[in-house]
N, C-alpha and C positions, 0 to 999 in steps of 0.2 A: 311028079307032084302036081295036083290040080289046084289052080289058083281060084279062090272063091271071089266072085264079083260082088261088090257092094253097091247098092242103089242109094240114091240121095234120099234124104229124109223128107224133102218137100214133095207134097202131093201134086199130081197133075190136075188140071181142071176136070178131066174125065173121072179120075178117082174121087175127087171132091163131090162131083155130081152124083156118082154112084152111092157114096156114103150118105149124102144128104137125102137122096131118094129112098134108100133102104130104111134109114132111121125115121123119116117122115111117115113111111108106111107103118112102122112099128107104133109110132105115136098115135096115128089115126085109128089104129086097132086097139088102143087102150093102154099102151105102155106108159110108165111114169116118166115125166120129164126129169132130167138130171140137172137142170138149171132153174133158177127162179124166173117164172114167167109173169111179168107185170102188165104188159099191154096186149100183145098179139097172142092169139090162140091158134094161129095157123101152124100146122105141123111142120111145114117147110121152114118157116121162120125159127121155130124152136130148134129144129135139127141143125140149121145153120149156126145158131147161137151156141149149141153144144159143140159143134166142130171148132168154132172160133175159140172157145174156152178149153178145148182139148179134153172134154169129158165124154165124148161119144163112145159108146161101148162096142165099137166095131173095129176090125183091123183089115188092112189091105195086104193081100198076098200077091207078090210080084214075081213072075217067072223071068229070070234073066238068062239069056242064052249066050 
């Protein structure tokens, strides 16, 4: 019987950076922000806010050996 490994829910700093970078690129190319933007229009700030509010439309696939 093969035991399935479970990874922790917390993202590493590298995964966070990858998600924020990918989402910031989408936003800079015209994607609609999923959070209310009141002050900053910087795509990186908007992507960071989306990640903090857990509404970022991206997922991380982790290969566990």
